[in-house]
C-alpha positions as CSV (number, residue, x, y, z in Angstrom):
1,N,4.1,29.1,-59.7
2,F,4.6,25.4,-60.3
3,F,0.9,24.7,-60.6
4,V,0.2,27.1,-63.4
5,T,-0.2,25.3,-66.7
6,S,1.2,26.4,-70.1
7,D,-2.3,27.4,-71.4
8,K,-2.2,30.3,-68.9
9,V,0.8,32.0,-70.7
10,G,-0.1,35.5,-71.5
11,T,-2.7,35.9,-68.9
12,S,-2.4,37.9,-65.7
13,Q,-0.3,36.1,-63.1
14,A,-2.4,37.5,-60.3
15,A,-5.7,36.4,-61.8
16,C,-4.4,33.0,-62.7
17,T,-2.8,32.1,-59.4
18,T,-5.7,33.6,-57.4
19,Q,-8.2,31.5,-59.3
20,L,-6.1,28.3,-58.6
21,L,-5.6,29.2,-54.9
22,C,-9.3,29.8,-54.4
23,E,-9.9,26.3,-55.6
24,L,-8.0,25.0,-52.6
25,N,-10.4,26.7,-50.2
26,T,-13.8,27.8,-51.5
27,E,-14.6,29.6,-48.3
28,V,-11.9,32.3,-49.0
29,R,-12.8,35.5,-50.9
30,S,-10.0,37.1,-52.8
31,N,-9.4,40.3,-54.7
32,I,-7.1,41.0,-57.5
33,C,-5.6,44.5,-57.9
34,T,-3.1,45.1,-60.7
35,E,-2.5,48.8,-59.7
36,L,1.1,49.6,-58.6
37,L,1.6,49.6,-54.8
38,D,3.2,53.1,-54.9
39,T,0.1,54.5,-56.6
40,I,-2.2,53.0,-54.0
41,L,-0.1,54.1,-51.0
42,D,0.1,57.6,-52.4
43,T,-3.5,58.1,-53.7
44,S,-5.8,55.8,-51.8
45,P,-4.3,54.2,-48.6
46,Q,-7.9,53.6,-47.4
47,F,-8.0,50.8,-50.1
48,F,-6.5,48.4,-47.6
49,S,-9.2,48.9,-44.9
50,Q,-11.5,46.5,-46.8
51,F,-9.3,43.5,-46.0
52,T,-9.1,41.4,-42.9
53,V,-5.4,40.5,-43.6
54,V,-2.8,41.6,-46.1
55,I,-0.1,39.4,-47.4
56,A,3.0,41.1,-48.9
57,T,5.8,39.5,-50.9
58,D,8.9,40.8,-52.6
59,I,8.3,44.5,-51.6
60,S,11.1,46.9,-50.9
61,E,11.7,47.9,-47.3
62,E,10.5,51.5,-47.9
63,K,7.2,50.4,-49.3
64,L,6.8,47.7,-46.7
65,K,7.2,50.3,-43.9
66,R,4.6,52.6,-45.4
67,L,2.2,49.7,-45.9
68,A,2.8,48.5,-42.3
69,E,2.0,51.9,-40.9
70,I,-1.3,52.1,-42.7
71,L,-2.3,48.6,-41.7
72,W,-1.1,49.1,-38.1
73,S,-3.4,52.1,-37.7
74,E,-6.3,50.1,-39.1
75,K,-5.5,47.1,-36.9
76,I,-5.2,44.9,-39.9
77,P,-2.6,42.1,-39.7
78,L,0.2,42.1,-42.3
79,L,1.9,38.9,-43.2
80,V,5.3,39.5,-44.9
81,A,6.8,36.6,-46.8
82,K,10.1,36.4,-48.5
83,S,11.8,33.4,-50.1
84,Y,15.3,32.8,-51.2
85,G,15.1,29.5,-53.1
86,L,14.5,26.8,-50.4
87,I,15.0,29.3,-47.5
88,G,12.6,32.1,-46.5
89,Y,10.8,33.8,-43.7
90,L,7.4,34.9,-42.6
91,R,6.9,37.9,-40.4
92,L,3.6,38.8,-38.8
93,V,2.9,42.5,-38.1
94,V,0.1,43.0,-35.6
95,Q,-0.6,45.2,-32.6
96,S,-1.5,42.3,-30.4
97,H,-0.9,38.5,-30.8
98,E,-2.1,36.4,-27.9
99,I,-1.0,32.8,-27.7
100,I,-3.2,30.5,-25.6
101,E,-1.8,27.2,-24.8
102,S,-4.8,24.9,-24.6
103,H,-2.8,21.7,-24.4
104,P,-0.7,20.7,-21.4
105,D,3.0,20.1,-21.9
106,N,2.6,16.3,-21.6
107,S,-0.8,15.6,-23.1
108,H,0.3,12.1,-24.1
109,E,0.2,9.6,-21.4
110,D,3.2,7.4,-20.9
111,L,2.3,4.1,-22.4
112,R,5.5,2.2,-21.6
113,L,5.2,-0.9,-19.6
114,D,7.4,-0.6,-16.5
115,K,6.4,-4.1,-15.4
116,P,5.7,-6.1,-18.6
117,F,3.8,-9.4,-18.2
118,P,5.6,-12.6,-19.3
119,S,3.9,-13.0,-22.7
120,V,5.3,-9.6,-23.8
121,I,8.9,-10.4,-22.9
């Protein structure tokens, strides 16, 4: 969390980073939940139905599978992110993901001059 300043030491990391991330895009609504994931998965899995997308980071495979099953049945996209220093991955878990290619392969016209006029040479 390179953008968190030292005056935030001692405050909730979730609250601090959420506040700063929301400043980047004021159209985004965010929620902070400090309850343990195991507790939510066991007692109130319907908690996740209020979201349009869920982003998960640094979660064990067992918990991730349980979360993915809940979100799959609700048709809520799950974005799984993991980083290892400068290397990482993103995985999108959705029932359907359509890709529409709205741009042709060669959308840029060839601007080379095949017969240049003398002043260009």
